[in-house]
C-alpha angles and dihedrals in degrees: 000000000000096000093043096051091044090054089050092049093049091052090061113101111239090357094169092059094053118114119241088248091054091047091050089055092046093049091050085052091051092048098045104031105026096036095030099231116161094225138343139220130225089252090059091049089050091052089058089056091049095047089053091052090250127134110249117237115264092236111026093149090055090049092053090048091050090051090052092053095041122110109258092028117239096191136029127204119250116177111311092341149042138263132179124283107247094250089050093051093050092045092051090045089058092043092053092044106226092209093054094047091049092052091047094050093045087054090051091055096044089056087066089059093057089056093060122090116247116272143083094310091057092048089048090052090049091056089045090056090046088062089053091048091061096043098259093141098165092048090050094055093044093050093045090053092050089051093053093047092048092051092052092049092054092044093053093047093053103035113009109031096121093049093047093049090049088057092043091054090063093055120124098173110114091209087074106087099187133063102191132023112229100153139016096262090063091075088068089071091063122081108239095240089054090047091057090046092053090048089055096044089049088052092238092129132030123248090252091056089047090057090048093052093045090053094044092049088058091053093046090050089056090051100043096073137034110282141143092251113126114226109199130191096255092057092049092052092050091047095051096041091049095051097040096045099036101038116013099040094032099055101052116198 
């Protein structure tokens, strides 16, 4: 969450001059509106401060309780945590300026496109970001995942085929329907989770990249079929940036 909350903090006008009370309200907004959580605890709010290299307040729980008792209320209780009272949520939304934030984040993603060499992958990323631009968050995530997997397929075929096939030869999982990769289409006979595992065991990717891919695969799975999971802009930005910077641009073909 560190990157996401820092992007949010950086989007706040005069962030460094905000009081701790104001930042508590803003971080509750980030967690409940941007990340889509039903309610948040004082510990989660304190984590936002720490992730932004800020000293957490000494009594966040007390501040949240005070906001619940205030007139008008700033917070409402929900389960074991708090969320913003409706009027506070709307006021903060106007204060943050949703359109400005969207424009800034779109520009951040578009900068990734400029770092890619000309070709079909760059064109595919451009279409992926077009999906983000019109609010098609699930489509953006699905396409970004396809781009990352396609890139790894090409990278392995060009640079790491022997190492990958050596790892594949040790496989005992019957879900894998191929014993050796000879052409690009052969990768389709390997479940994506196993593909990531083979890439790691062949030392094609680092353990940190494996963790990123495992996490992103779970997110992609949530987006690839109808579900009640809410996919917000912050999650999409984090997803695309992680895959482009740590896979597509890292493993050069």
